[in-house]
PDB file with SEQRES, HELIX, SHEET and CRYST1 records, atoms N, CA, C and O in Angstrom:
SEQRES   1 A   66  MET TYR GLU PHE ASP VAL GLN ASP MET THR CYS GLY GLY          
SEQRES   2 A   66  CYS ALA ALA SER VAL THR ARG ALA VAL GLN ARG ILE ASP          
SEQRES   3 A   66  ALA ALA ALA ARG VAL ASP VAL ASP LEU ALA ALA LYS LYS          
SEQRES   4 A   66  ILE LYS VAL GLU SER SER ARG THR LEU ASP GLU VAL ARG          
SEQRES   5 A   66  GLY ALA ILE ALA GLY ALA GLY PHE PRO VAL THR GLY ALA          
SEQRES   6 A   66  ARG                                                          
HELIX    1 AA1 GLY A   12  ILE A   25  1                                  14    
HELIX    2 AA2 LEU A   48  GLY A   57  1                                  10    
SHEET    1 AA1 4 ARG A  30  ASP A  34  0                                        
SHEET    2 AA1 4 LYS A  39  GLU A  43 -1                                        
SHEET    3 AA1 4 TYR A   2  ASP A   5 -1                                        
SHEET    4 AA1 4 GLY A  64  ALA A  65 -1                                        
CRYST1    1.000    1.000    1.000  90.00  90.00  90.00 P 1           1          
ATOM      1  N   MET A   1      -1.818  10.317  12.642  1.00  0.00           N  
ATOM      2  CA  MET A   1      -1.197  10.224  11.335  1.00  0.00           C  
ATOM      3  C   MET A   1       0.309  10.443  11.497  1.00  0.00           C  
ATOM      4  O   MET A   1       0.750  11.324  12.235  1.00  0.00           O  
ATOM      5  N   TYR A   2       1.074   9.629  10.799  1.00  0.00           N  
ATOM      6  CA  TYR A   2       2.525   9.728  10.812  1.00  0.00           C  
ATOM      7  C   TYR A   2       3.001  10.367   9.513  1.00  0.00           C  
ATOM      8  O   TYR A   2       2.362  10.230   8.470  1.00  0.00           O  
ATOM      9  N   GLU A   3       4.127  11.065   9.587  1.00  0.00           N  
ATOM     10  CA  GLU A   3       4.741  11.621   8.384  1.00  0.00           C  
ATOM     11  C   GLU A   3       6.201  11.212   8.378  1.00  0.00           C  
ATOM     12  O   GLU A   3       6.906  11.338   9.379  1.00  0.00           O  
ATOM     13  N   PHE A   4       6.643  10.717   7.220  1.00  0.00           N  
ATOM     14  CA  PHE A   4       8.005  10.223   7.070  1.00  0.00           C  
ATOM     15  C   PHE A   4       8.706  10.944   5.934  1.00  0.00           C  
ATOM     16  O   PHE A   4       8.093  11.245   4.910  1.00  0.00           O  
ATOM     17  N   ASP A   5       9.996  11.223   6.114  1.00  0.00           N  
ATOM     18  CA  ASP A   5      10.851  11.716   5.038  1.00  0.00           C  
ATOM     19  C   ASP A   5      11.584  10.519   4.480  1.00  0.00           C  
ATOM     20  O   ASP A   5      12.254   9.792   5.213  1.00  0.00           O  
ATOM     21  N   VAL A   6      11.454  10.311   3.157  1.00  0.00           N  
ATOM     22  CA  VAL A   6      12.068   9.153   2.519  1.00  0.00           C  
ATOM     23  C   VAL A   6      12.764   9.647   1.248  1.00  0.00           C  
ATOM     24  O   VAL A   6      12.138   9.761   0.194  1.00  0.00           O  
ATOM     25  N   GLN A   7      14.040   9.934   1.355  1.00  0.00           N  
ATOM     26  CA  GLN A   7      14.782  10.567   0.272  1.00  0.00           C  
ATOM     27  C   GLN A   7      15.026   9.660  -0.940  1.00  0.00           C  
ATOM     28  O   GLN A   7      15.275  10.177  -2.030  1.00  0.00           O  
ATOM     29  N   ASP A   8      14.965   8.362  -0.799  1.00  0.00           N  
ATOM     30  CA  ASP A   8      15.290   7.455  -1.899  1.00  0.00           C  
ATOM     31  C   ASP A   8      14.144   7.204  -2.870  1.00  0.00           C  
ATOM     32  O   ASP A   8      14.320   6.458  -3.833  1.00  0.00           O  
ATOM     33  N   MET A   9      12.991   7.794  -2.652  1.00  0.00           N  
ATOM     34  CA  MET A   9      11.855   7.606  -3.573  1.00  0.00           C  
ATOM     35  C   MET A   9      12.041   8.489  -4.802  1.00  0.00           C  
ATOM     36  O   MET A   9      12.273   9.692  -4.681  1.00  0.00           O  
ATOM     37  N   THR A  10      11.936   7.877  -6.006  1.00  0.00           N  
ATOM     38  CA  THR A  10      12.157   8.656  -7.213  1.00  0.00           C  
ATOM     39  C   THR A  10      11.046   8.503  -8.259  1.00  0.00           C  
ATOM     40  O   THR A  10      10.992   9.279  -9.212  1.00  0.00           O  
ATOM     41  N   CYS A  11      10.167   7.517  -8.094  1.00  0.00           N  
ATOM     42  CA  CYS A  11       9.189   7.274  -9.160  1.00  0.00           C  
ATOM     43  C   CYS A  11       7.908   6.649  -8.611  1.00  0.00           C  
ATOM     44  O   CYS A  11       7.803   6.344  -7.423  1.00  0.00           O  
ATOM     45  N   GLY A  12       6.955   6.469  -9.491  1.00  0.00           N  
ATOM     46  CA  GLY A  12       5.695   5.844  -9.104  1.00  0.00           C  
ATOM     47  C   GLY A  12       5.867   4.428  -8.610  1.00  0.00           C  
ATOM     48  O   GLY A  12       5.113   3.972  -7.750  1.00  0.00           O  
ATOM     49  N   GLY A  13       6.842   3.731  -9.139  1.00  0.00           N  
ATOM     50  CA  GLY A  13       7.110   2.373  -8.666  1.00  0.00           C  
ATOM     51  C   GLY A  13       7.554   2.370  -7.207  1.00  0.00           C  
ATOM     52  O   GLY A  13       7.178   1.490  -6.433  1.00  0.00           O  
ATOM     53  N   CYS A  14       8.356   3.359  -6.849  1.00  0.00           N  
ATOM     54  CA  CYS A  14       8.787   3.502  -5.449  1.00  0.00           C  
ATOM     55  C   CYS A  14       7.580   3.750  -4.558  1.00  0.00           C  
ATOM     56  O   CYS A  14       7.438   3.142  -3.497  1.00  0.00           O  
ATOM     57  N   ALA A  15       6.710   4.655  -5.006  1.00  0.00           N  
ATOM     58  CA  ALA A  15       5.505   4.975  -4.228  1.00  0.00           C  
ATOM     59  C   ALA A  15       4.645   3.732  -4.039  1.00  0.00           C  
ATOM     60  O   ALA A  15       4.118   3.498  -2.952  1.00  0.00           O  
ATOM     61  N   ALA A  16       4.504   2.943  -5.085  1.00  0.00           N  
ATOM     62  CA  ALA A  16       3.699   1.723  -5.009  1.00  0.00           C  
ATOM     63  C   ALA A  16       4.336   0.712  -4.055  1.00  0.00           C  
ATOM     64  O   ALA A  16       3.634   0.047  -3.294  1.00  0.00           O  
ATOM     65  N   SER A  17       5.661   0.598  -4.095  1.00  0.00           N  
ATOM     66  CA  SER A  17       6.355  -0.337  -3.201  1.00  0.00           C  
ATOM     67  C   SER A  17       6.173   0.035  -1.742  1.00  0.00           C  
ATOM     68  O   SER A  17       5.927  -0.825  -0.896  1.00  0.00           O  
ATOM     69  N   VAL A  18       6.296   1.326  -1.452  1.00  0.00           N  
ATOM     70  CA  VAL A  18       6.125   1.812  -0.084  1.00  0.00           C  
ATOM     71  C   VAL A  18       4.690   1.571   0.382  1.00  0.00           C  
ATOM     72  O   VAL A  18       4.462   1.125   1.507  1.00  0.00           O  
ATOM     73  N   THR A  19       3.739   1.865  -0.477  1.00  0.00           N  
ATOM     74  CA  THR A  19       2.328   1.665  -0.145  1.00  0.00           C  
ATOM     75  C   THR A  19       2.050   0.198   0.162  1.00  0.00           C  
ATOM     76  O   THR A  19       1.398  -0.117   1.157  1.00  0.00           O  
ATOM     77  N   ARG A  20       2.544  -0.699  -0.692  1.00  0.00           N  
ATOM     78  CA  ARG A  20       2.338  -2.140  -0.474  1.00  0.00           C  
ATOM     79  C   ARG A  20       2.975  -2.587   0.842  1.00  0.00           C  
ATOM     80  O   ARG A  20       2.389  -3.375   1.585  1.00  0.00           O  
ATOM     81  N   ALA A  21       4.165  -2.087   1.124  1.00  0.00           N  
ATOM     82  CA  ALA A  21       4.870  -2.479   2.359  1.00  0.00           C  
ATOM     83  C   ALA A  21       4.063  -2.097   3.593  1.00  0.00           C  
ATOM     84  O   ALA A  21       3.943  -2.892   4.525  1.00  0.00           O  
ATOM     85  N   VAL A  22       3.505  -0.882   3.606  1.00  0.00           N  
ATOM     86  CA  VAL A  22       2.716  -0.442   4.745  1.00  0.00           C  
ATOM     87  C   VAL A  22       1.421  -1.243   4.834  1.00  0.00           C  
ATOM     88  O   VAL A  22       1.019  -1.660   5.920  1.00  0.00           O  
ATOM     89  N   GLN A  23       0.772  -1.456   3.697  1.00  0.00           N  
ATOM     90  CA  GLN A  23      -0.505  -2.169   3.716  1.00  0.00           C  
ATOM     91  C   GLN A  23      -0.339  -3.654   3.987  1.00  0.00           C  
ATOM     92  O   GLN A  23      -1.314  -4.338   4.299  1.00  0.00           O  
ATOM     93  N   ARG A  24       0.880  -4.162   3.873  1.00  0.00           N  
ATOM     94  CA  ARG A  24       1.137  -5.553   4.253  1.00  0.00           C  
ATOM     95  C   ARG A  24       1.021  -5.720   5.775  1.00  0.00           C  
ATOM     96  O   ARG A  24       0.597  -6.772   6.252  1.00  0.00           O  
ATOM     97  N   ILE A  25       1.397  -4.687   6.530  1.00  0.00           N  
ATOM     98  CA  ILE A  25       1.302  -4.800   7.993  1.00  0.00           C  
ATOM     99  C   ILE A  25      -0.011  -4.248   8.527  1.00  0.00           C  
ATOM    100  O   ILE A  25      -0.385  -4.530   9.665  1.00  0.00           O  
ATOM    101  N   ASP A  26      -0.721  -3.454   7.705  1.00  0.00           N  
ATOM    102  CA  ASP A  26      -2.031  -2.907   8.083  1.00  0.00           C  
ATOM    103  C   ASP A  26      -2.826  -2.677   6.803  1.00  0.00           C  
ATOM    104  O   ASP A  26      -2.687  -1.645   6.146  1.00  0.00           O  
ATOM    105  N   ALA A  27      -3.657  -3.653   6.462  1.00  0.00           N  
ATOM    106  CA  ALA A  27      -4.413  -3.589   5.211  1.00  0.00           C  
ATOM    107  C   ALA A  27      -5.332  -2.376   5.135  1.00  0.00           C  
ATOM    108  O   ALA A  27      -5.687  -1.941   4.040  1.00  0.00           O  
ATOM    109  N   ALA A  28      -5.715  -1.834   6.265  1.00  0.00           N  
ATOM    110  CA  ALA A  28      -6.619  -0.678   6.278  1.00  0.00           C  
ATOM    111  C   ALA A  28      -5.885   0.661   6.290  1.00  0.00           C  
ATOM    112  O   ALA A  28      -6.528   1.710   6.329  1.00  0.00           O  
ATOM    113  N   ALA A  29      -4.567   0.646   6.259  1.00  0.00           N  
ATOM    114  CA  ALA A  29      -3.786   1.879   6.331  1.00  0.00           C  
ATOM    115  C   ALA A  29      -4.049   2.766   5.112  1.00  0.00           C  
ATOM    116  O   ALA A  29      -4.207   2.285   3.990  1.00  0.00           O  
ATOM    117  N   ARG A  30      -4.090   4.076   5.369  1.00  0.00           N  
ATOM    118  CA  ARG A  30      -4.154   5.068   4.287  1.00  0.00           C  
ATOM    119  C   ARG A  30      -2.757   5.598   4.090  1.00  0.00           C  
ATOM    120  O   ARG A  30      -2.117   6.044   5.042  1.00  0.00           O  
ATOM    121  N   VAL A  31      -2.274   5.552   2.853  1.00  0.00           N  
ATOM    122  CA  VAL A  31      -0.919   5.985   2.541  1.00  0.00           C  
ATOM    123  C   VAL A  31      -0.983   7.059   1.469  1.00  0.00           C  
ATOM    124  O   VAL A  31      -1.570   6.849   0.408  1.00  0.00           O  
ATOM    125  N   ASP A  32      -0.377   8.215   1.746  1.00  0.00           N  
ATOM    126  CA  ASP A  32      -0.317   9.317   0.791  1.00  0.00           C  
ATOM    127  C   ASP A  32       1.142   9.630   0.533  1.00  0.00           C  
ATOM    128  O   ASP A  32       1.864  10.054   1.435  1.00  0.00           O  
ATOM    129  N   VAL A  33       1.577   9.418  -0.712  1.00  0.00           N  
ATOM    130  CA  VAL A  33       2.977   9.635  -1.081  1.00  0.00           C  
ATOM    131  C   VAL A  33       3.102  10.914  -1.893  1.00  0.00           C  
ATOM    132  O   VAL A  33       2.387  11.102  -2.877  1.00  0.00           O  
ATOM    133  N   ASP A  34       4.006  11.788  -1.485  1.00  0.00           N  
ATOM    134  CA  ASP A  34       4.330  13.015  -2.219  1.00  0.00           C  
ATOM    135  C   ASP A  34       5.757  12.861  -2.729  1.00  0.00           C  
ATOM    136  O   ASP A  34       6.718  13.135  -2.010  1.00  0.00           O  
ATOM    137  N   LEU A  35       5.885  12.413  -3.991  1.00  0.00           N  
ATOM    138  CA  LEU A  35       7.208  12.156  -4.547  1.00  0.00           C  
ATOM    139  C   LEU A  35       8.059  13.412  -4.632  1.00  0.00           C  
ATOM    140  O   LEU A  35       9.257  13.366  -4.351  1.00  0.00           O  
ATOM    141  N   ALA A  36       7.455  14.541  -5.019  1.00  0.00           N  
ATOM    142  CA  ALA A  36       8.203  15.783  -5.171  1.00  0.00           C  
ATOM    143  C   ALA A  36       8.847  16.209  -3.847  1.00  0.00           C  
ATOM    144  O   ALA A  36       9.994  16.654  -3.819  1.00  0.00           O  
ATOM    145  N   ALA A  37       8.094  16.067  -2.755  1.00  0.00           N  
ATOM    146  CA  ALA A  37       8.607  16.449  -1.436  1.00  0.00           C  
ATOM    147  C   ALA A  37       9.342  15.303  -0.753  1.00  0.00           C  
ATOM    148  O   ALA A  37       9.997  15.501   0.271  1.00  0.00           O  
ATOM    149  N   LYS A  38       9.231  14.088  -1.329  1.00  0.00           N  
ATOM    150  CA  LYS A  38       9.836  12.881  -0.744  1.00  0.00           C  
ATOM    151  C   LYS A  38       9.310  12.629   0.666  1.00  0.00           C  
ATOM    152  O   LYS A  38      10.059  12.328   1.595  1.00  0.00           O  
ATOM    153  N   LYS A  39       7.977  12.765   0.784  1.00  0.00           N  
ATOM    154  CA  LYS A  39       7.305  12.550   2.074  1.00  0.00           C  
ATOM    155  C   LYS A  39       6.189  11.533   1.912  1.00  0.00           C  
ATOM    156  O   LYS A  39       5.580  11.405   0.850  1.00  0.00           O  
ATOM    157  N   ILE A  40       5.943  10.820   2.993  1.00  0.00           N  
ATOM    158  CA  ILE A  40       4.853   9.847   3.045  1.00  0.00           C  
ATOM    159  C   ILE A  40       4.027  10.154   4.280  1.00  0.00           C  
ATOM    160  O   ILE A  40       4.576  10.319   5.369  1.00  0.00           O  
ATOM    161  N   LYS A  41       2.729  10.232   4.124  1.00  0.00           N  
ATOM    162  CA  LYS A  41       1.819  10.353   5.265  1.00  0.00           C  
ATOM    163  C   LYS A  41       1.066   9.039   5.375  1.00  0.00           C  
ATOM    164  O   LYS A  41       0.553   8.514   4.387  1.00  0.00           O  
ATOM    165  N   VAL A  42       1.007   8.516   6.599  1.00  0.00           N  
ATOM    166  CA  VAL A  42       0.369   7.225   6.823  1.00  0.00           C  
ATOM    167  C   VAL A  42      -0.600   7.343   7.994  1.00  0.00           C  
ATOM    168  O   VAL A  42      -0.253   7.829   9.070  1.00  0.00           O  
ATOM    169  N   GLU A  43      -1.820   6.885   7.750  1.00  0.00           N  
ATOM    170  CA  GLU A  43      -2.799   6.750   8.832  1.00  0.00           C  
ATOM    171  C   GLU A  43      -2.960   5.258   9.061  1.00  0.00           C  
ATOM    172  O   GLU A  43      -3.434   4.533   8.187  1.00  0.00           O  
ATOM    173  N   SER A  44      -2.560   4.804  10.249  1.00  0.00           N  
ATOM    174  CA  SER A  44      -2.518   3.371  10.531  1.00  0.00           C  
ATOM    175  C   SER A  44      -2.747   3.116  12.010  1.00  0.00           C  
ATOM    176  O   SER A  44      -2.497   3.974  12.856  1.00  0.00           O  
ATOM    177  N   SER A  45      -3.226   1.925  12.297  1.00  0.00           N  
ATOM    178  CA  SER A  45      -3.381   1.504  13.698  1.00  0.00           C  
ATOM    179  C   SER A  45      -2.065   0.956  14.255  1.00  0.00           C  
ATOM    180  O   SER A  45      -1.949   0.722  15.458  1.00  0.00           O  
ATOM    181  N   ARG A  46      -1.073   0.753  13.380  1.00  0.00           N  
ATOM    182  CA  ARG A  46       0.247   0.260  13.816  1.00  0.00           C  
ATOM    183  C   ARG A  46       1.062   1.389  14.411  1.00  0.00           C  
ATOM    184  O   ARG A  46       0.766   2.562  14.185  1.00  0.00           O  
ATOM    185  N   THR A  47       2.088   1.039  15.172  1.00  0.00           N  
ATOM    186  CA  THR A  47       2.933   2.060  15.810  1.00  0.00           C  
ATOM    187  C   THR A  47       3.841   2.727  14.782  1.00  0.00           C  
ATOM    188  O   THR A  47       4.049   2.216  13.681  1.00  0.00           O  
ATOM    189  N   LEU A  48       4.373   3.876  15.170  1.00  0.00           N  
ATOM    190  CA  LEU A  48       5.319   4.605  14.322  1.00  0.00           C  
ATOM    191  C   LEU A  48       6.495   3.717  13.942  1.00  0.00           C  
ATOM    192  O   LEU A  48       6.895   3.676  12.778  1.00  0.00           O  
ATOM    193  N   ASP A  49       7.049   3.005  14.921  1.00  0.00           N  
ATOM    194  CA  ASP A  49       8.203   2.147  14.646  1.00  0.00           C  
ATOM    195  C   ASP A  49       7.869   0.992  13.715  1.00  0.00           C  
ATOM    196  O   ASP A  49       8.695   0.608  12.886  1.00  0.00           O  
ATOM    197  N   GLU A  50       6.674   0.435  13.839  1.00  0.00           N  
ATOM    198  CA  GLU A  50       6.270  -0.664  12.940  1.00  0.00           C  
ATOM    199  C   GLU A  50       6.151  -0.166  11.500  1.00  0.00           C  
ATOM    200  O   GLU A  50       6.602  -0.834  10.569  1.00  0.00           O  
ATOM    201  N   VAL A  51       5.545   1.002  11.322  1.00  0.00           N  
ATOM    202  CA  VAL A  51       5.388   1.553   9.980  1.00  0.00           C  
ATOM    203  C   VAL A  51       6.751   1.934   9.411  1.00  0.00           C  
ATOM    204  O   VAL A  51       7.047   1.633   8.255  1.00  0.00           O  
ATOM    205  N   ARG A  52       7.579   2.591  10.215  1.00  0.00           N  
ATOM    206  CA  ARG A  52       8.934   2.948   9.777  1.00  0.00           C  
ATOM    207  C   ARG A  52       9.698   1.689   9.355  1.00  0.00           C  
ATOM    208  O   ARG A  52      10.392   1.698   8.338  1.00  0.00           O  
ATOM    209  N   GLY A  53       9.574   0.619  10.122  1.00  0.00           N  
ATOM    210  CA  GLY A  53      10.248  -0.630   9.802  1.00  0.00           C  
ATOM    211  C   GLY A  53       9.773  -1.246   8.512  1.00  0.00           C  
ATOM    212  O   GLY A  53      10.569  -1.803   7.756  1.00  0.00           O  
ATOM    213  N   ALA A  54       8.485  -1.152   8.251  1.00  0.00           N  
ATOM    214  CA  ALA A  54       7.929  -1.683   6.996  1.00  0.00           C  
ATOM    215  C   ALA A  54       8.480  -0.919   5.797  1.00  0.00           C  
ATOM    216  O   ALA A  54       8.833  -1.515   4.780  1.00  0.00           O  
ATOM    217  N   ILE A  55       8.550   0.403   5.925  1.00  0.00           N  
ATOM    218  CA  ILE A  55       9.070   1.235   4.833  1.00  0.00           C  
ATOM    219  C   ILE A  55      10.547   0.920   4.613  1.00  0.00           C  
ATOM    220  O   ILE A  55      10.980   0.716   3.479  1.00  0.00           O  
ATOM    221  N   ALA A  56      11.307   0.880   5.684  1.00  0.00           N  
ATOM    222  CA  ALA A  56      12.744   0.569   5.574  1.00  0.00           C  
ATOM    223  C   ALA A  56      12.959  -0.836   5.027  1.00  0.00           C  
ATOM    224  O   ALA A  56      13.874  -1.067   4.237  1.00  0.00           O  
ATOM    225  N   GLY A  57      12.113  -1.773   5.450  1.00  0.00           N  
ATOM    226  CA  GLY A  57      12.222  -3.152   4.978  1.00  0.00           C  
ATOM    227  C   GLY A  57      11.964  -3.290   3.489  1.00  0.00           C  
ATOM    228  O   GLY A  57      12.410  -4.252   2.865  1.00  0.00           O  
ATOM    229  N   ALA A  58      11.240  -2.325   2.912  1.00  0.00           N  
ATOM    230  CA  ALA A  58      10.974  -2.334   1.476  1.00  0.00           C  
ATOM    231  C   ALA A  58      12.132  -1.695   0.707  1.00  0.00           C  
ATOM    232  O   ALA A  58      12.088  -1.598  -0.519  1.00  0.00           O  
ATOM    233  N   GLY A  59      13.175  -1.257   1.433  1.00  0.00           N  
ATOM    234  CA  GLY A  59      14.354  -0.700   0.767  1.00  0.00           C  
ATOM    235  C   GLY A  59      14.384   0.813   0.721  1.00  0.00           C  
ATOM    236  O   GLY A  59      15.142   1.395  -0.056  1.00  0.00           O  
ATOM    237  N   PHE A  60      13.570   1.459   1.542  1.00  0.00           N  
ATOM    238  CA  PHE A  60      13.499   2.917   1.541  1.00  0.00           C  
ATOM    239  C   PHE A  60      13.762   3.439   2.952  1.00  0.00           C  
ATOM    240  O   PHE A  60      12.828   3.591   3.739  1.00  0.00           O  
ATOM    241  N   PRO A  61      15.017   3.712   3.274  1.00  0.00           N  
ATOM    242  CA  PRO A  61      15.356   4.205   4.612  1.00  0.00           C  
ATOM    243  C   PRO A  61      14.625   5.509   4.937  1.00  0.00           C  
ATOM    244  O   PRO A  61      14.551   6.418   4.110  1.00  0.00           O  
ATOM    245  N   VAL A  62      14.099   5.580   6.132  1.00  0.00           N  
ATOM    246  CA  VAL A  62      13.386   6.771   6.612  1.00  0.00           C  
ATOM    247  C   VAL A  62      14.409   7.708   7.234  1.00  0.00           C  
ATOM    248  O   VAL A  62      15.160   7.314   8.126  1.00  0.00           O  
ATOM    249  N   THR A  63      14.437   8.962   6.757  1.00  0.00           N  
ATOM    250  CA  THR A  63      15.416   9.919   7.277  1.00  0.00           C  
ATOM    251  C   THR A  63      14.799  10.831   8.347  1.00  0.00           C  
ATOM    252  O   THR A  63      15.526  11.520   9.063  1.00  0.00           O  
ATOM    253  N   GLY A  64      13.500  10.838   8.456  1.00  0.00           N  
ATOM    254  CA  GLY A  64      12.836  11.631   9.468  1.00  0.00           C  
ATOM    255  C   GLY A  64      11.423  11.103   9.675  1.00  0.00           C  
ATOM    256  O   GLY A  64      10.810  10.599   8.734  1.00  0.00           O  
ATOM    257  N   ALA A  65      10.900  11.210  10.881  1.00  0.00           N  
ATOM    258  CA  ALA A  65       9.549  10.709  11.167  1.00  0.00           C  
ATOM    259  C   ALA A  65       8.904  11.573  12.234  1.00  0.00           C  
ATOM    260  O   ALA A  65       9.553  12.027  13.177  1.00  0.00           O  
ATOM    261  N   ARG A  66       7.602  11.787  12.057  1.00  0.00           N  
ATOM    262  CA  ARG A  66       6.803  12.541  13.032  1.00  0.00           C  
ATOM    263  C   ARG A  66       5.455  11.889  13.176  1.00  0.00           C  
ATOM    264  O   ARG A  66       4.620  12.361  13.948  1.00  0.00           O  
TER     265      ARG A  66                                                      
END                                                                             
């Protein structure tokens, strides 16, 4: 499981956009968004860099990843 810090998320629409972006590259991915903490947890078969790229490509720069 990967965890990302994404400071630009502010609303449910942001959470939905991030979720769609990740599931576009891995339809089976589990995405858990915590808007208050500005964190995303992703369980995916894709690499950390691929998932980070999908999130950034949706307009949400990742400031930290584990």
